[in-house]
Structure formats: C-alpha cells, structure tokens
Backbone bond lengths (Angstrom), bond angles and torsions (degrees), N, CA, C in turn:
res aa  C-N    CA-C-N  psi(-1)  N-CA   C-N-CA  omega(-1)  CA-C   N-CA-C  phi
1 X - - - 1.458 - - 1.513 109.19 -
2 X 1.307 117.32 134.68 1.447 122.06 178.56 1.513 108.55 -110.55
3 X 1.343 117.18 124.84 1.451 121.58 -179.38 1.515 111.11 -68.39
4 X 1.350 116.43 157.47 1.454 121.11 -178.36 1.516 111.80 -58.77
5 X 1.350 117.09 -32.22 1.453 120.35 -177.04 1.526 111.30 -100.49
6 X 1.341 116.39 10.94 1.454 119.66 177.52 1.508 113.98 73.28
7 X 1.329 117.26 18.78 1.454 119.74 -176.91 1.510 111.63 -84.92
8 X 1.314 117.74 -28.28 1.450 121.19 -176.91 1.515 110.06 -102.41
9 X 1.321 115.10 137.38 1.446 119.43 176.08 1.516 109.73 -88.43
10 X 1.340 116.19 -153.71 1.451 120.63 -176.04 1.511 112.04 -74.30
11 X 1.338 115.10 145.76 1.451 122.05 -178.92 1.524 109.34 -96.60
12 X 1.318 115.59 141.75 1.451 120.42 179.69 1.520 109.45 -129.27
13 X 1.353 115.53 161.98 1.448 120.48 172.55 1.514 108.28 -101.07
14 X 1.321 115.31 141.15 1.453 120.07 179.59 1.516 108.93 -70.01
15 X 1.340 116.24 127.57 1.457 120.58 -178.80 1.516 110.82 -64.09
16 X 1.315 115.62 133.91 1.449 120.50 174.55 1.499 114.56 81.51
17 X 1.327 119.89 -1.39 1.459 121.27 -178.34 1.503 110.93 -99.49
18 X 1.326 115.86 145.10 1.459 120.11 178.82 1.520 110.88 -75.08
19 X 1.345 115.79 -32.84 1.451 119.50 -179.88 1.520 109.58 -100.37
20 X 1.311 115.98 145.38 1.455 120.73 179.73 1.520 110.05 -76.71
21 X 1.310 115.51 131.24 1.452 121.43 177.70 1.519 107.82 -110.48
22 X 1.308 117.23 131.67 1.452 119.85 -175.85 1.522 110.37 -83.45
23 X 1.313 114.99 105.62 1.457 122.54 176.13 1.521 107.18 -112.04
24 X 1.328 117.41 130.72 1.458 119.60 -179.80 1.519 110.07 -122.17
25 X 1.326 114.87 148.85 1.466 122.25 175.64 1.518 107.96 -90.31
26 X 1.318 115.43 92.65 1.453 119.88 177.24 1.506 113.29 97.45
27 X 1.317 115.48 135.02 1.460 123.09 175.01 1.517 106.96 -141.64
28 X 1.329 116.76 114.21 1.452 120.00 -174.22 1.519 110.63 63.95
29 X 1.325 116.14 -132.60 1.461 121.04 -179.55 1.517 113.03 -82.61
30 X 1.318 117.00 -9.06 1.463 120.10 177.65 1.522 108.98 -84.29
31 X 1.327 117.34 124.20 1.462 122.05 -172.10 1.525 113.91 -99.79
32 X 1.322 117.57 3.11 1.451 119.88 178.28 1.518 112.19 -88.15
33 X 1.338 115.75 -179.89 1.462 120.38 -179.80 1.528 111.00 -78.64
34 X 1.325 115.50 140.45 1.461 120.93 173.91 1.527 109.39 -135.31
35 X 1.310 115.68 149.60 1.456 121.73 174.83 1.519 107.52 -97.44
36 X 1.331 117.79 119.09 1.454 121.77 -177.19 1.528 110.31 -73.20
37 X 1.324 115.53 128.77 1.463 121.33 179.10 1.526 109.18 -76.85
38 X 1.314 117.13 133.13 1.470 122.89 178.52 1.520 109.58 -66.78
39 X 1.327 116.60 109.57 1.469 120.97 -176.50 1.522 112.21 -68.32
40 X 1.320 117.08 -21.87 1.465 120.67 -179.85 1.524 112.05 -81.68
41 X 1.332 116.75 -28.23 1.464 121.24 -176.71 1.526 110.10 -135.03
42 X 1.347 118.09 71.95 1.468 119.36 -179.84 1.524 113.15 -62.64
43 X 1.343 116.86 -19.50 1.465 119.49 178.28 1.527 111.02 -64.61
44 X 1.344 117.37 -26.67 1.462 120.54 176.41 1.527 110.89 -59.72
45 X 1.325 115.68 -38.91 1.457 121.28 -178.34 1.524 110.83 -66.30
46 X 1.326 117.13 -47.39 1.461 118.89 -178.23 1.529 111.34 -68.14
47 X 1.328 117.06 -37.62 1.467 119.79 177.12 1.524 110.74 -63.28
48 X 1.330 116.09 -39.51 1.455 121.00 179.69 1.531 110.80 -65.64
49 X 1.328 116.28 -45.84 1.462 120.39 -178.65 1.518 111.92 -63.20
50 X 1.326 115.84 -49.21 1.464 118.53 -177.14 1.531 111.12 -70.79
51 X 1.344 116.16 -27.40 1.457 119.16 178.73 1.505 113.40 -76.81
52 X 1.340 117.07 -41.93 1.462 121.09 -176.06 1.534 111.96 -86.32
53 X 1.332 116.79 -49.68 1.462 119.67 -175.59 1.527 112.59 -81.72
54 X 1.339 117.02 -24.35 1.464 122.67 179.21 1.529 111.73 44.09
55 X 1.333 116.61 61.72 1.469 120.72 -173.93 1.529 114.57 -59.42
56 X 1.326 117.14 -32.44 1.464 118.63 -175.78 1.525 112.23 -70.37
57 X 1.334 117.31 -14.14 1.460 120.50 -179.45 1.527 112.64 -87.87
58 X 1.332 117.18 -9.07 1.468 120.21 179.67 1.524 110.05 -107.95
59 X 1.301 115.47 152.97 1.464 120.36 -177.45 1.528 110.70 -76.24
60 X 1.330 117.16 141.37 1.466 119.79 175.08 1.522 110.77 -75.03
61 X 1.323 115.10 171.09 1.462 122.07 174.43 1.530 113.30 58.83
62 X 1.331 114.68 52.13 1.461 119.59 173.97 1.523 110.68 -71.07
63 X 1.331 117.20 -30.12 1.466 121.55 -174.54 1.522 113.55 -122.96
64 X 1.322 117.74 -11.98 1.462 121.46 -177.61 1.523 109.58 -125.41
65 X 1.329 115.40 155.79 1.460 121.13 178.36 1.525 107.54 -141.56
66 X 1.329 115.96 107.83 1.462 120.30 -172.57 1.534 114.32 -69.59
67 X 1.327 117.05 -18.40 1.467 119.54 -178.58 1.524 112.73 -83.04
68 X 1.335 116.53 -11.48 1.465 121.06 -178.40 1.522 110.96 -82.85
69 X 1.325 116.37 152.57 1.464 121.07 179.27 1.526 111.96 -81.74
70 X 1.307 117.24 -13.02 1.457 119.57 176.66 1.524 111.16 -156.81
71 X 1.326 114.77 155.91 1.457 121.98 175.41 1.518 107.71 -117.75
72 X 1.315 115.73 129.71 1.461 120.89 178.70 1.515 109.42 -107.29
73 X 1.328 116.01 135.01 1.462 120.42 -177.03 1.519 109.64 -149.74
74 X 1.318 116.67 131.05 1.461 121.02 174.32 1.522 108.86 -83.94
75 X 1.321 115.98 126.85 1.462 120.55 179.60 1.514 110.06 -158.80
76 X 1.321 115.10 140.61 1.471 121.45 175.64 1.524 112.50 55.61
77 X 1.324 116.30 35.28 1.458 120.26 175.13 1.505 115.52 80.45
78 X 1.321 118.18 9.33 1.457 120.08 176.20 1.525 110.74 -140.87
79 X 1.310 115.19 163.18 1.457 120.69 179.15 1.530 108.75 -95.45
80 X 1.313 115.98 114.85 1.458 121.11 -179.32 1.526 109.69 -90.01
81 X 1.314 115.39 141.77 1.460 121.57 176.60 1.521 108.11 -124.97
82 X 1.327 116.19 108.92 1.460 121.86 -175.21 1.523 109.56 -103.86
83 X 1.318 116.65 113.07 1.457 121.65 178.69 1.521 110.31 -69.97
84 X 1.339 115.77 142.14 1.446 121.91 176.59 1.538 109.50 -123.25
85 X 1.308 115.74 162.28 1.471 121.29 177.42 1.527 108.77 -129.25
86 X 1.336 116.97 78.35 1.462 120.26 -177.19 1.523 113.62 -57.99
87 X 1.319 117.16 -31.23 1.468 120.05 -178.27 1.520 112.16 -63.98
88 X 1.350 116.81 -25.43 1.465 120.16 -179.24 1.518 113.12 -72.63
89 X 1.344 117.03 -14.22 1.460 120.07 -179.50 1.524 111.86 -65.03
90 X 1.337 116.90 -19.33 1.458 120.18 178.21 1.512 113.21 -72.53
91 X 1.345 117.25 -13.85 1.464 121.49 178.67 1.520 108.99 -82.62
92 X 1.342 118.47 126.11 1.471 120.57 -178.60 1.533 112.41 -55.42
93 X 1.323 115.49 131.61 1.463 120.35 176.00 1.506 115.06 84.41
94 X 1.331 117.75 -3.77 1.465 120.58 -178.59 1.531 109.52 -99.71
95 X 1.313 115.90 107.69 1.469 120.92 176.61 1.525 111.31 -122.86
96 X 1.329 117.19 -10.44 1.454 121.36 -176.58 1.509 114.28 -81.05
97 X 1.327 117.43 4.07 1.462 120.50 -179.64 1.526 112.45 -85.20
98 X 1.339 116.07 -5.42 1.465 121.17 178.35 1.529 108.37 -136.93
99 X 1.329 115.43 166.93 1.460 120.97 178.85 1.521 110.82 -89.77
100 X 1.346 114.84 150.61 1.452 122.50 174.40 1.521 108.51 -125.35
101 X 1.320 116.35 160.61 1.464 120.01 -176.27 1.521 113.14 -54.94
102 X 1.329 117.31 -37.51 1.468 119.19 -176.26 1.526 112.30 -62.25
103 X 1.344 117.17 -33.73 1.459 120.16 177.92 1.517 111.94 -68.84
104 X 1.326 116.29 -41.91 1.466 120.64 177.69 1.532 110.11 -64.45
105 X 1.329 115.98 -45.29 1.464 120.70 179.75 1.522 110.83 -61.07
106 X 1.337 117.52 -43.90 1.460 120.57 -178.73 1.525 111.22 -65.50
107 X 1.326 116.95 -43.19 1.462 119.79 179.03 1.522 112.13 -59.99
108 X 1.327 116.67 -46.87 1.461 120.28 179.91 1.531 111.30 -72.08
109 X 1.324 117.70 -29.62 1.466 120.85 174.25 1.527 110.17 -61.69
110 X 1.325 116.72 -45.10 1.465 120.28 -179.84 1.528 110.93 -63.68
111 X 1.327 116.53 -42.32 1.463 120.12 177.92 1.528 110.10 -59.87
112 X 1.322 116.72 -46.99 1.469 121.93 -179.70 1.528 111.27 -65.33
113 X 1.343 116.64 -39.70 1.466 120.74 -178.86 1.529 111.31 -66.54
114 X 1.327 117.01 -37.60 1.467 120.09 176.44 1.524 109.90 -66.13
115 X 1.338 116.89 -43.29 1.464 120.74 179.91 1.528 111.44 -64.02
116 X 1.337 117.46 -34.88 1.465 120.90 -177.61 1.527 112.92 -89.29
117 X 1.354 116.96 -5.84 1.461 120.69 175.56 1.514 115.62 86.36
118 X 1.337 117.95 9.24 1.468 119.13 178.61 1.522 112.37 -88.06
119 X 1.332 116.74 -12.24 1.469 122.09 176.22 1.518 108.27 -136.81
120 X 1.316 116.54 137.72 1.465 122.83 173.07 1.526 107.97 -118.00
121 X 1.331 116.24 117.44 1.465 120.33 -179.26 1.529 112.76 -109.27
122 X 1.322 117.46 -15.59 1.457 120.68 -177.65 1.529 111.10 -56.75
123 X 1.325 116.14 119.10 1.463 121.40 177.20 1.514 114.91 77.25
124 X 1.333 118.85 2.53 1.455 122.04 -177.53 1.533 110.77 -86.53
125 X 1.333 115.33 145.69 1.456 120.12 174.28 1.520 109.03 -84.61
126 X 1.335 115.11 126.42 1.463 121.42 -177.66 1.526 109.13 -126.26
127 X 1.322 116.02 131.67 1.462 121.47 171.17 1.520 107.34 -113.75
128 X 1.335 116.00 124.87 1.463 119.88 176.51 1.516 109.37 -104.80
129 X 1.316 115.95 130.62 1.458 122.53 178.22 1.525 109.89 -96.45
130 X 1.326 116.09 141.13 1.462 119.30 178.74 1.507 112.52 56.78
131 X 1.322 116.73 51.68 1.470 121.11 -170.84 1.521 113.74 -64.21
132 X 1.331 118.02 -25.84 1.460 120.59 176.88 1.509 112.81 61.37
133 X 1.332 116.44 -116.99 1.464 121.14 -179.60 1.526 112.69 -83.28
134 X 1.329 118.15 -12.33 1.459 120.63 170.08 1.511 117.50 94.92
135 X 1.327 118.73 7.69 1.464 119.92 -176.50 1.527 112.67 -60.17
136 X 1.334 117.03 -49.23 1.469 120.66 -176.39 1.530 110.73 -62.37
137 X 1.321 116.45 -42.87 1.462 119.97 179.18 1.520 112.28 -64.68
138 X 1.332 116.98 -39.68 1.467 120.67 178.45 1.528 111.24 -63.96
139 X 1.330 116.65 -44.86 1.460 119.92 178.58 1.526 110.36 -62.61
140 X 1.328 117.30 -40.49 1.469 121.14 179.15 1.522 111.15 -61.44
141 X 1.331 116.83 -40.97 1.470 120.46 178.08 1.525 110.87 -66.17
142 X 1.332 117.24 -39.80 1.464 120.72 177.81 1.525 111.26 -65.08
143 X 1.328 116.54 -25.43 1.462 121.59 177.82 1.527 112.57 -87.43
144 X 1.343 116.88 3.25 1.457 120.45 172.38 1.512 116.77 107.46
145 X 1.327 118.03 0.82 1.467 120.05 -177.34 1.527 112.04 -81.82
146 X 1.320 114.71 156.26 1.465 122.18 171.55 1.525 105.85 -96.61
147 X 1.328 116.69 97.12 1.454 122.16 -166.13 1.530 111.78 -101.29
148 X 1.326 114.84 136.98 1.463 121.88 168.68 1.516 106.69 -113.47
149 X 1.328 116.28 111.99 1.455 121.77 179.73 1.526 108.58 -92.34
150 X 1.321 117.30 131.23 1.465 120.08 -175.94 1.528 111.12 -128.50
151 X 1.328 114.15 151.30 1.461 121.10 173.44 1.524 107.59 -167.88
152 X 1.317 115.68 -179.44 1.462 120.80 179.16 1.526 109.87 -69.31
153 X 1.335 117.58 155.85 1.476 120.88 -174.25 1.522 114.75 -53.49
154 X 1.342 117.69 -38.98 1.460 119.50 -176.66 1.523 113.46 -77.25
155 X 1.334 118.25 -2.93 1.464 121.24 178.71 1.529 112.46 -100.98
156 X 1.332 117.21 -5.18 1.462 119.74 -168.00 1.527 114.14 -75.61
157 X 1.322 117.80 -28.61 1.465 119.66 -176.77 1.524 111.10 -61.39
158 X 1.334 116.77 -50.56 1.464 121.08 179.23 1.522 110.51 -65.05
159 X 1.310 116.62 -39.28 1.457 121.74 179.91 1.532 110.71 -60.68
160 X 1.326 116.65 -47.72 1.470 120.41 179.30 1.528 111.40 -62.36
161 X 1.335 116.11 -38.94 1.469 120.31 178.95 1.521 111.02 -58.45
162 X 1.302 116.18 -45.81 1.466 120.37 -177.16 1.524 112.05 -70.17
163 X 1.321 117.21 -36.56 1.460 120.18 177.05 1.531 109.84 -63.91
164 X 1.322 116.91 -45.89 1.465 120.81 -179.09 1.528 111.75 -66.43
165 X 1.334 116.82 -35.82 1.464 120.62 -176.23 1.522 112.74 -74.72
166 X 1.327 117.23 -27.97 1.462 120.20 -172.99 1.525 114.99 -107.73
167 X 1.311 117.58 -19.37 1.468 120.02 179.53 1.528 109.38 -105.48
168 X 1.291 115.23 79.52 1.463 122.27 -178.51 1.525 108.74 -124.10
169 X 1.304 116.14 161.43 1.467 120.03 176.07 1.514 112.37 67.18
170 X 1.322 115.14 -139.46 1.459 121.42 -175.08 1.534 110.24 -82.87
171 X 1.327 116.14 101.53 1.467 121.98 178.76 1.525 108.15 -115.62
172 X 1.330 116.34 130.25 1.464 120.67 -176.23 1.520 112.55 -63.75
173 X 1.332 116.36 -36.84 1.463 120.83 -177.26 1.509 111.34 -113.77
174 X 1.340 116.04 -148.86 1.465 121.10 -179.76 1.518 108.90 -149.98
175 X 1.334 115.76 164.62 1.461 120.14 179.69 1.516 110.39 -146.10
176 X 1.315 115.91 134.64 1.456 122.22 172.21 1.525 107.74 -128.28
177 X 1.325 115.65 153.80 1.460 121.93 -177.34 1.521 109.38 -118.23
178 X 1.330 116.28 133.87 1.458 119.99 178.89 1.519 109.69 -148.90
179 X 1.330 116.03 157.83 1.461 119.28 179.19 1.530 110.74 -83.57
180 X 1.303 115.25 147.90 1.457 121.72 176.90 1.525 108.56 -155.30
181 X 1.320 115.21 124.29 1.458 121.47 173.51 1.516 107.45 -105.16
182 X 1.326 116.77 122.33 1.459 120.46 -177.61 1.529 111.16 -57.73
183 X 1.304 114.74 137.62 1.455 120.50 -179.60 1.512 113.69 94.04
184 X 1.345 117.11 -16.94 1.464 120.79 177.92 1.526 110.35 -81.04
185 X 1.320 115.97 161.67 1.462 120.59 176.66 1.522 109.65 -64.41
186 X 1.321 116.09 136.94 1.459 121.21 -176.12 1.525 111.48 -78.65
187 X 1.323 115.31 143.20 1.456 120.35 170.14 1.529 107.85 -67.76
188 X 1.339 118.10 143.61 1.471 120.80 -175.17 1.525 114.40 -54.71
189 X 1.343 118.04 -36.55 1.470 119.31 -176.00 1.526 112.08 -68.28
190 X 1.338 117.49 -17.99 1.459 119.69 178.26 1.527 112.27 -76.18
191 X 1.333 115.40 -33.81 1.473 118.85 -172.82 1.531 114.05 -119.98
192 X 1.323 117.79 6.82 1.456 120.82 178.18 1.525 108.77 -134.13
193 X 1.332 117.41 97.17 1.464 126.19 1.90 1.526 111.40 -78.38
194 X 1.328 115.72 164.05 1.449 120.12 176.64 1.524 109.99 -64.78
195 X 1.324 117.92 146.47 1.469 119.91 -178.42 1.525 112.46 -69.49
196 X 1.332 114.70 154.76 1.464 120.51 172.28 1.519 110.36 -75.21
197 X 1.345 114.74 -38.53 1.458 120.52 179.68 1.523 110.27 -131.61
198 X 1.332 116.14 144.92 1.461 123.22 166.71 1.522 106.25 -120.13
199 X 1.334 116.20 126.93 1.459 121.28 -177.19 1.524 110.82 -116.51
200 X 1.316 115.84 153.59 1.457 119.99 175.55 1.510 110.70 -165.16
201 X 1.338 116.43 141.92 1.471 120.57 174.26 1.516 108.69 -129.22
202 X 1.319 115.44 134.56 1.463 122.68 -178.53 1.535 112.19 55.59
203 X 1.321 116.48 40.98 1.461 120.25 179.34 1.534 111.92 -96.96
204 X 1.338 117.23 -6.59 1.466 121.25 178.21 1.525 107.09 -105.97
205 X 1.323 116.63 87.34 1.462 119.67 -171.53 1.518 113.92 -126.50
206 X 1.336 118.38 -14.34 1.462 120.15 178.42 1.517 109.66 -154.30
207 X 1.335 115.81 148.11 1.463 119.48 178.72 1.525 110.78 -61.49
208 X 1.319 116.23 -34.82 1.466 120.08 -177.86 1.511 113.47 -63.13
209 X 1.344 117.17 -28.06 1.469 120.82 -177.47 1.519 113.02 -92.56
210 X 1.333 117.39 -12.69 1.469 120.48 -173.13 1.519 112.68 -61.08
211 X 1.319 118.30 -47.36 1.457 119.83 -174.82 1.526 111.78 -69.06
212 X 1.342 117.21 -36.66 1.470 120.08 175.86 1.524 110.38 -65.57
213 X 1.321 116.32 -41.15 1.464 120.58 177.16 1.522 110.59 -60.80
214 X 1.318 117.02 -46.36 1.466 120.73 -179.05 1.523 111.74 -65.53
215 X 1.320 116.79 -36.75 1.466 119.16 177.62 1.525 110.60 -61.26
216 X 1.329 115.84 -42.29 1.464 119.90 178.74 1.525 111.06 -68.45
217 X 1.327 117.72 -40.31 1.457 120.32 177.90 1.523 111.24 -61.33
218 X 1.323 117.01 -42.81 1.469 120.50 179.01 1.533 110.40 -63.20
219 X 1.335 116.48 -41.97 1.468 120.08 -179.23 1.524 112.31 -67.06
220 X 1.326 116.88 -30.94 1.464 120.96 -177.18 1.524 113.37 -83.89
221 X 1.315 116.98 -16.92 1.464 119.81 -168.36 1.519 113.54 -106.61
222 X 1.313 114.44 131.74 1.454 121.48 168.93 1.514 108.88 -107.85
223 X 1.314 116.25 -169.96 1.466 120.69 -178.15 1.528 112.43 -67.84
224 X 1.341 117.94 -17.67 1.463 121.23 -178.47 1.519 112.47 -106.08
225 X 1.319 117.93 7.90 1.467 121.58 -177.97 1.528 110.61 -92.33
226 X 1.318 116.07 138.85 1.461 121.79 177.14 1.525 108.99 -119.11
227 X 1.321 115.82 129.46 1.461 122.57 178.77 1.524 108.82 -100.66
228 X 1.332 116.31 135.26 1.463 120.90 174.42 1.527 107.56 -127.03
229 X 1.337 116.26 116.88 1.462 121.79 -177.81 1.520 110.00 -122.23
230 X 1.325 116.09 135.85 1.462 121.77 173.63 1.516 108.18 -119.66
231 X 1.320 116.21 143.50 1.452 118.91 -179.92 1.510 111.54 -153.23
232 X 1.327 115.33 156.28 1.453 120.46 176.87 1.518 110.06 -89.13
233 X 1.324 115.87 140.44 1.462 122.32 -176.64 1.527 109.05 -84.21
234 X 1.335 114.44 89.75 1.462 120.26 -179.43 1.522 111.76 -109.45
235 X 1.336 116.77 -40.04 1.461 120.96 -172.75 1.525 109.16 -136.39
236 X 1.330 117.40 110.25 1.458 120.37 -176.68 1.525 112.18 -67.71
237 X 1.330 117.67 -30.87 1.469 120.52 -178.76 1.526 111.54 -66.91
238 X 1.325 117.19 -40.67 1.467 120.89 179.95 1.526 110.09 -68.90
239 X 1.328 117.61 -42.32 1.460 120.33 178.15 1.522 110.57 -63.24
240 X 1.319 117.55 -43.19 1.464 121.29 179.14 1.525 110.84 -62.43
241 X 1.325 116.38 -40.15 1.469 121.37 178.17 1.526 110.27 -61.56
242 X 1.340 116.12 -43.51 1.463 120.02 178.06 1.522 111.41 -63.98
243 X 1.331 117.24 -47.20 1.461 120.47 -177.47 1.526 111.59 -62.37
244 X 1.323 116.31 -39.34 1.467 120.11 179.08 1.523 110.89 -63.93
245 X 1.337 116.67 -44.33 1.456 120.77 -179.81 1.527 111.57 -71.33
246 X 1.333 117.16 -41.72 1.464 121.28 -177.71 1.519 111.48 -66.49
247 X 1.331 117.25 -33.43 1.461 121.18 -176.51 1.521 113.28 -66.86
248 X 1.312 117.12 -13.78 1.462 119.97 176.74 1.530 111.28 -74.68
249 X 1.320 115.90 -26.46 1.469 121.08 -177.00 1.530 113.14 -112.23
250 X 1.342 116.38 -26.11 1.454 120.36 -169.73 1.530 111.71 -128.29
251 X 1.340 115.12 152.24 1.460 121.42 162.17 1.516 105.71 -84.09
252 X 1.335 117.46 129.07 1.461 122.08 -175.26 1.525 109.01 -116.20
253 X 1.319 116.48 128.39 1.458 121.27 177.55 1.517 111.27 -128.93
254 X 1.312 116.60 142.65 1.470 121.36 178.09 1.519 110.04 -100.50
255 X 1.323 116.19 135.55 1.467 122.21 179.88 1.519 109.31 -88.65
256 X 1.322 116.88 123.75 1.446 121.89 178.73 1.525 110.39 -65.00
257 X 1.339 116.54 145.01 1.458 120.30 -176.82 1.530 113.56 -64.57
258 X 1.332 116.97 -17.21 1.467 119.69 176.92 1.518 111.33 -62.99
259 X 1.334 117.27 -19.35 1.465 121.06 -178.63 1.525 112.80 -100.46
260 X 1.330 116.92 3.39 1.456 120.79 175.95 1.526 109.64 -82.23
261 X 1.330 116.13 172.97 1.456 119.92 172.21 1.531 107.39 -62.69
262 X 1.345 118.35 127.35 1.469 120.52 -172.96 1.524 114.29 -61.96
263 X 1.325 117.85 -22.52 1.469 120.54 -179.22 1.533 112.17 -93.40
264 X 1.322 116.60 -1.26 1.468 120.28 -176.88 1.522 110.03 -132.15
265 X 1.343 113.88 68.43 1.455 121.74 178.76 1.522 108.64 -113.79
266 X 1.327 116.55 144.49 1.459 120.05 178.24 1.521 110.29 -152.79
267 X 1.331 118.00 129.85 1.470 120.31 176.34 1.518 112.72 -69.41
268 X 1.326 116.40 -8.79 1.466 120.39 -179.88 1.528 112.58 -92.37
269 X 1.333 117.19 -1.28 1.475 121.07 -174.90 1.520 109.71 -122.09
270 X 1.325 116.04 147.25 1.463 123.01 176.47 1.523 108.53 -132.61
271 X 1.336 117.11 147.36 1.469 122.26 176.87 1.520 108.73 -123.38
272 X 1.332 115.29 128.27 1.466 121.65 178.45 1.532 111.01 -117.54
273 X 1.326 115.22 146.98 1.467 122.46 171.80 1.530 106.81 -116.58
274 X 1.328 117.10 132.12 1.461 121.40 -178.96 1.529 109.75 -127.87
275 X 1.321 116.28 142.47 1.465 122.45 170.27 1.527 107.94 -135.61
276 X 1.315 115.80 152.98 1.468 119.92 179.34 1.504 110.78 -65.96
277 X 1.333 115.67 143.67 1.457 120.08 177.22 1.523 110.32 -70.80
C-alpha cells in the first residue's frame, strides 16, 4: 500500500499468521521495514511487546551501568567516552545524568542503519530531545548530521562536556547544545527550517510528560520530518497512553530488531519511527 503522501511503502502479510499484519517498506526518511501500530487499538501493541519480548524476564543494563563514572563505546571508527554523574540520580526527576540501554541501542542502530543504507544523516538537520549525556547526538554528528542536542537547563553542563570531549578533529557533521523544555514555545533556529529528523531515547517515562512531549514533537515536525524514538519497556500503561495520544497526529511504526545493530539487541528496548499524518 502506498500512502497518499508517499510516506508508506509496500504492505506485506506476515508469513504464517492468520491475521494480516501491516508491514511497510519505509516510513518517512527511514527506508527499512516497520510494523504499523494499530491506531485504533494501541493496547494490541503493548500486549504484543510484553508477550513476545517478555522484557521483565531479561536483566536491565545490558550495555549501560549507571554506577560508573563513564561509559566507553566504539562507534564510527573512534572510541567514545561518555561521562556520567551517578550522584545526580538522587535528585528527583533527574535520569539524564547517566546512560540507559535505550540510548546505546539507538546510537548503534543509527550507525548500523547508515551503513546499511536505510538512513541517510549526512547533511541532515537533527534535533535530539532529552539528550542527557549526549551519546546519540554525538554519534549522529559523526555520521554527518547537523545536530542540535537539547535538554533542561540543569542538564546542559554535562551534555556540553561530552560533546566537546568526543567531537574533536575530523567530524563529518556538527553539534550544538541548547536548552529546551517540552511544551514551551520553540526558539526559531530549532524549527526554521524544520528538522529532517527528531531523535529521542527514554523520553516516554511518565504520563505527566507525554502531552508536553507530543506538543513539542508536533511543533518540530513538518511533512518531511521523521521521528525516531527508542525506549525501555518498563511500564505498559505509559507506553499505551503515549501510543494512543501520538496516533492522533502521527503514523507510528515499530522497527523489527532484525534491523538493529546485531551486537546491540535487547528485549527490554523498542524503537519507533513516526511521521505526521
């Protein structure tokens, strides 16, 4: 099936299944296969994820360790060193001071997707929401994107440190750091021109933040913008709430783990691609 605006690729039926599952080749700028989430019944998606991936049966922190002062990761031909601030975790609401598996998975997913040709980041404008320690934004810049990393004002010091420490020498793209509170009016440079990609990892964490997040996503996205979000499967009710609300504005597709970086797979993580309806 081809969407009216050319956003959806071809539709397939899932082999061996009695019910037809909508799989499309490409959604927005992402050229890989995605499974379209049923906007009428988002509970189907959460039941499927928790039933098949069974996240609670696997151990968290396969790739990240919040008690460490830094995370080391090889990516884009260099060794990245991401500073963390474990002591800040004691502050209520502060989780961006350390890395989580979803951020590592998303960063390596983007690297793998660029190598396999399903994502093109060279010269693209990218806005990252909730950048935290900055790993995803740094990898995006190394892959050629013009990245704007954003977070709350009290998170920017650590974020800037990591950007400066890891983006040195010959970098294909660029990175700037700025504050952004979801739901607030956007600074003109964030949305003029509108970004090609909006990225986020672990940004769906509470019902209270969902509507502010969606307001910012709507403001940042035009008809040519593609959103890529990764998150850890901790609370099915919060994810279902997000999917139900997001489906009013966006087509939502889930990326199968077969298209992730083969060394960075986790049943506790999910990756979604969204485009405006």
